[in-house]
C-alpha positions as CSV (number, residue, x, y, z in Angstrom):
1,M,22.0,9.5,-14.7
2,P,19.6,12.5,-14.5
3,L,16.1,12.3,-15.9
4,P,15.9,13.7,-19.4
5,E,14.4,17.2,-20.1
6,A,11.3,15.6,-21.8
7,F,10.4,14.3,-18.3
8,H,11.0,17.6,-16.5
9,D,8.9,19.5,-19.1
10,V,5.9,17.4,-18.2
11,A,6.7,17.5,-14.5
12,R,6.7,21.3,-14.3
13,K,3.2,21.3,-15.8
14,V,1.6,18.8,-13.5
15,N,3.5,19.2,-10.1
16,N,1.0,19.4,-7.2
17,W,3.6,19.8,-4.4
18,G,2.1,22.2,-1.8
19,R,-1.2,22.5,-3.5
20,W,-2.9,21.0,-0.5
21,G,-0.4,21.9,2.1
22,S,3.2,21.0,3.0
23,D,2.2,18.0,5.0
24,D,-0.3,16.5,2.6
25,E,0.1,12.8,1.8
26,R,-3.2,12.1,-0.1
27,G,-2.5,14.1,-3.3
28,T,-5.4,14.3,-5.8
29,L,-7.7,12.4,-3.4
30,N,-8.2,15.9,-1.9
31,L,-10.4,16.5,-4.9
32,L,-12.8,13.9,-3.5
33,T,-15.2,16.4,-1.9
34,P,-18.6,15.6,-0.5
35,N,-20.1,16.9,-3.8
36,A,-17.9,14.5,-5.7
37,V,-19.0,11.6,-3.5
38,R,-22.7,12.5,-4.0
39,R,-22.2,12.7,-7.7
40,G,-21.3,9.0,-7.5
41,R,-24.4,8.2,-5.6
42,D,-26.5,10.0,-8.1
43,S,-25.0,7.9,-10.9
44,I,-26.9,4.8,-9.7
45,V,-29.9,4.1,-11.9
46,S,-30.5,0.3,-12.1
47,G,-28.6,-0.9,-9.0
48,R,-26.6,-3.4,-11.1
49,M,-23.3,-4.3,-9.5
50,F,-20.0,-5.2,-11.2
51,P,-17.1,-6.5,-9.2
52,L,-13.8,-5.3,-10.8
53,A,-11.1,-7.4,-9.0
54,I,-9.4,-10.4,-10.5
55,P,-9.4,-13.7,-8.4
56,L,-6.8,-13.9,-5.7
57,S,-4.8,-17.2,-6.3
58,E,-1.5,-18.5,-7.4
59,D,-2.8,-18.4,-11.0
60,G,-2.7,-14.5,-10.8
61,P,-1.2,-11.9,-13.2
62,Q,2.4,-12.1,-12.1
63,A,4.4,-14.0,-14.7
64,G,7.9,-13.6,-13.1
65,L,8.8,-10.5,-15.0
66,I,9.0,-8.4,-11.8
67,P,11.4,-9.9,-9.3
68,D,9.9,-11.1,-5.9
69,R,6.4,-9.9,-6.9
70,H,4.5,-13.2,-6.7
71,N,0.9,-14.2,-6.9
72,P,-1.1,-14.8,-3.7
73,V,-0.2,-18.1,-1.8
74,R,-2.9,-19.3,0.5
75,R,-2.6,-22.2,2.9
76,M,-4.7,-23.8,5.6
77,V,-3.7,-23.4,9.2
78,A,-6.7,-25.1,10.8
79,I,-9.2,-27.7,9.4
80,N,-12.2,-28.5,11.5
81,H,-10.2,-27.7,14.6
82,S,-11.9,-28.0,18.0
83,M,-11.1,-25.0,20.0
84,I,-13.0,-26.2,23.1
85,G,-12.3,-29.9,23.0
86,D,-15.5,-31.0,21.4
87,A,-15.8,-30.6,17.6
88,A,-19.4,-31.5,17.7
89,L,-20.0,-28.2,19.5
90,L,-17.6,-26.0,17.6
91,A,-15.0,-26.6,15.0
92,T,-13.1,-23.9,13.0
93,S,-11.2,-23.8,9.8
94,D,-8.7,-21.0,9.2
95,D,-6.3,-20.0,6.4
96,T,-3.5,-17.6,5.9
97,V,-2.1,-15.8,2.8
98,E,1.1,-14.4,1.6
99,L,0.4,-11.6,-0.9
100,G,2.5,-9.1,-2.8
101,L,0.7,-5.8,-2.3
102,Q,1.0,-5.0,-6.0
103,A,0.4,-8.5,-7.1
104,A,-3.4,-8.5,-7.9
105,T,-6.0,-5.7,-8.3
106,H,-4.5,-2.9,-6.3
107,W,-3.8,0.8,-5.9
108,D,-0.2,2.0,-5.8
109,A,0.7,4.1,-2.7
110,L,2.2,7.4,-3.5
111,A,5.4,6.2,-1.9
112,H,5.6,3.3,-4.4
113,V,8.2,5.1,-6.5
114,S,10.6,8.0,-6.1
115,H,13.0,10.0,-8.2
116,S,15.9,12.3,-7.4
117,G,15.6,11.2,-3.8
118,K,12.1,12.6,-3.4
119,L,8.5,11.3,-2.9
120,Y,5.3,13.2,-3.5
121,N,5.2,16.6,-1.9
122,G,9.0,16.7,-1.5
123,F,9.2,14.1,1.2
124,P,12.6,12.4,1.3
125,A,12.7,8.9,-0.2
126,D,14.8,7.7,2.7
127,T,11.6,7.9,4.8
128,I,11.0,4.5,3.3
129,T,12.8,1.9,5.5
130,E,12.5,-1.8,6.4
131,A,9.5,-0.7,8.4
132,G,7.8,0.5,5.3
133,A,6.7,4.0,4.2
134,A,6.6,6.6,7.0
135,R,5.2,9.0,4.4
136,C,2.6,8.6,1.7
137,G,1.9,4.9,2.5
138,I,-1.3,3.2,1.4
139,D,-2.7,3.6,4.9
140,K,-2.8,7.4,4.3
141,V,-5.3,7.0,1.3
142,G,-8.5,6.6,3.3
143,A,-11.9,6.0,1.6
144,V,-12.1,5.8,-2.2
145,V,-15.8,6.2,-3.1
146,G,-17.2,8.5,-5.7
147,R,-18.3,8.8,-9.3
148,G,-16.4,6.5,-11.7
149,V,-16.3,7.0,-15.4
150,L,-15.3,4.3,-17.8
151,L,-13.1,5.4,-20.7
152,D,-13.4,2.5,-23.1
153,V,-10.5,3.5,-25.5
154,P,-10.7,0.4,-27.8
155,R,-14.4,0.9,-28.4
156,A,-14.0,4.6,-29.0
157,L,-11.4,3.7,-31.7
158,G,-13.6,0.9,-33.2
159,L,-11.5,-1.9,-31.8
160,D,-12.1,-4.9,-29.5
161,R,-8.8,-4.2,-27.6
162,L,-5.7,-2.2,-28.1
163,A,-2.5,-3.9,-29.4
164,G,0.3,-4.3,-26.9
165,G,2.4,-1.2,-26.8
166,H,-0.4,1.1,-28.0
167,V,0.3,4.6,-26.7
168,I,-2.9,6.1,-25.3
169,T,-2.9,9.8,-26.3
170,A,-5.0,12.8,-25.3
171,D,-6.9,12.3,-28.5
172,D,-7.7,8.7,-27.6
173,L,-8.9,9.8,-24.2
174,D,-11.1,12.6,-25.7
175,A,-12.6,10.0,-28.1
176,A,-13.5,7.7,-25.1
177,V,-15.1,10.7,-23.2
178,A,-17.1,11.4,-26.4
179,L,-18.2,7.8,-26.5
180,A,-19.2,8.0,-22.9
181,G,-21.2,11.1,-23.5
182,V,-20.2,12.7,-20.2
183,Q,-18.6,15.8,-19.0
184,L,-15.7,15.0,-16.7
185,Q,-15.7,16.9,-13.3
186,S,-13.1,17.5,-10.7
187,G,-12.8,14.5,-8.3
188,D,-14.0,11.9,-10.8
189,F,-12.4,8.4,-10.8
190,L,-11.4,7.3,-14.3
191,L,-11.2,3.6,-15.3
192,V,-9.3,3.4,-18.6
193,R,-10.0,0.2,-20.5
194,T,-7.3,-1.2,-23.0
195,G,-8.9,-4.6,-23.4
196,Q,-5.6,-6.2,-22.3
197,M,-7.5,-8.1,-19.5
198,Q,-8.8,-10.4,-22.3
199,Q,-5.4,-12.0,-22.4
200,F,-5.4,-12.6,-18.7
201,H,-8.7,-14.4,-19.0
202,A,-7.3,-16.4,-21.8
203,G,-4.5,-17.6,-19.5
204,D,-1.7,-15.9,-21.4
205,R,0.1,-14.2,-18.6
206,I,3.2,-13.2,-20.6
207,A,1.1,-11.5,-23.3
208,Y,-1.0,-9.8,-20.6
209,A,2.1,-8.3,-19.0
210,F,4.3,-7.4,-22.0
211,P,4.1,-5.4,-24.1
212,S,1.5,-3.3,-22.5
213,A,-0.9,-0.7,-23.9
214,G,-1.4,2.3,-21.6
215,P,-1.4,6.0,-21.0
216,S,1.4,8.2,-22.4
217,L,3.3,11.2,-21.2
218,E,0.7,13.3,-23.0
219,A,-2.1,11.5,-21.1
220,V,-0.5,12.7,-17.8
221,T,-1.1,16.3,-18.6
222,W,-4.7,15.4,-19.8
223,F,-5.4,13.8,-16.3
224,H,-4.0,16.8,-14.6
225,A,-6.0,19.2,-16.6
226,N,-9.2,17.3,-15.8
227,D,-8.5,17.3,-12.1
228,V,-9.2,13.6,-11.6
229,A,-9.0,12.0,-8.2
230,A,-7.6,8.7,-9.4
231,V,-7.0,6.6,-12.5
232,A,-7.0,2.7,-12.9
233,T,-6.4,0.5,-15.8
234,D,-6.8,-3.1,-16.8
235,S,-3.1,-3.8,-17.3
236,I,-0.2,-4.9,-15.1
237,T,2.0,-1.9,-15.9
238,F,-0.7,0.9,-16.0
239,E,1.3,2.9,-18.5
240,V,2.5,2.0,-22.0
241,F,5.5,-0.4,-21.7
242,P,8.1,-0.3,-23.2
243,G,7.9,3.5,-22.9
244,E,7.9,6.2,-25.5
245,V,11.2,7.9,-24.6
246,D,14.6,6.2,-24.4
247,G,16.1,6.5,-21.0
248,L,12.7,6.9,-19.2
249,V,11.5,3.8,-17.3
250,L,7.9,4.0,-16.0
251,P,7.7,7.8,-16.4
252,V,4.0,7.9,-15.9
253,H,4.4,6.3,-12.5
254,L,6.9,9.0,-11.6
255,L,4.8,11.8,-12.9
256,H,1.6,10.5,-11.3
257,L,2.8,9.3,-8.0
258,V,5.7,11.6,-7.3
259,E,4.8,14.9,-9.1
260,M,1.0,14.9,-9.1
261,G,0.2,12.7,-6.1
262,L,-2.3,10.9,-8.3
263,L,-3.5,7.5,-7.1
264,Q,-3.2,4.9,-9.8
265,G,-4.5,1.4,-10.0
266,Q,-3.7,-1.8,-12.0
267,N,-5.2,-5.1,-12.9
268,F,-8.8,-3.8,-12.7
269,D,-11.1,-6.2,-14.6
270,L,-13.3,-3.9,-16.7
271,E,-14.6,-6.4,-19.3
272,A,-18.1,-7.1,-17.9
273,L,-18.6,-3.5,-16.9
274,A,-17.5,-2.3,-20.4
275,A,-19.9,-4.7,-22.1
276,D,-22.8,-3.4,-20.0
277,C,-21.9,0.3,-20.6
278,A,-21.7,-0.4,-24.3
279,A,-25.2,-2.0,-24.2
280,D,-27.0,0.6,-22.2
281,G,-25.0,3.7,-23.0
282,Q,-24.4,4.6,-19.3
283,F,-20.6,5.0,-18.6
284,T,-20.9,6.5,-15.1
285,F,-21.4,4.7,-11.8
286,L,-20.7,4.7,-8.2
287,L,-17.2,3.3,-7.6
288,S,-16.3,1.9,-4.2
289,A,-12.6,1.0,-4.2
290,T,-11.0,1.6,-0.8
291,P,-7.6,-0.3,-0.5
292,E,-6.7,-2.4,2.5
293,P,-4.9,0.1,4.8
294,F,-1.6,-1.8,5.4
295,V,0.4,0.5,7.7
296,G,3.4,1.7,5.8
297,G,2.4,-0.3,2.7
298,L,3.6,0.6,-0.7
299,G,0.4,-0.6,-2.4
300,G,-3.0,-1.9,-1.3
301,P,-5.0,-4.8,-2.7
302,V,-8.6,-3.7,-3.4
303,A,-11.9,-5.4,-4.4
304,P,-13.5,-2.5,-6.4
305,V,-17.2,-2.6,-7.2
306,A,-19.0,-0.4,-9.8
307,V,-22.8,0.2,-9.1
308,K,-24.7,1.5,-12.1
């Protein structure tokens, strides 16, 4: 079944194929210029640090709604083991982990989704094999460091958190920018808070996952117009789910990752950061959020830190 015209209308407006060359695999991260990085440095005022990753454990965000995407499983492979025959001199303890690369706080690789047989920049979808992504894998991302801007949509609308299924519109995003009192600039990283992480902290994994508040098709053109380097949210689906248009499944994923080449992140814990921003009125910070560079990976776990 072909994608509906409503999708193609937006795709034509936001397509970035060829913008940074025919071989580009980094998409909007090309907007992360040295000036954009220094803008992040210049956002540091107090030096307060906020870790934004959720804990890595079997009690993670995956509730079985996405087949074969399971929470991290860690096990011990050595406990006080003597490597040299005398534990009194040296003993080591080691562990190993099995982890879905989109299971916890993570960035999606541009190769994470495809449509019409194509990845970002027109690369064929069949470049993804059992070996992983030959094109647009998470290992092609590189460093993710620059100015972060928190867009606290619920607070901007006078709410504690958005209801599940809330469609975040361009007007909602404009309201959050006004609350932040900032002027967005090319190469900024946006962290869009929905408040949905509250349900994760409450232990309700099903409510956290479904239905999900998130950006709309309209928001995609807004992100494109503002030339942002990447966007992350505090939900498991990133975008509003179920979606706005019948016949379109995860259209924001398709538009961001395939058409725009926009790095997008999920399961960012923005609660403590949002409370601090609301308290002192500073919604900008240095964001350090480089994913683990799994070669050929379709996603990359990340332990982001915001420094205000």
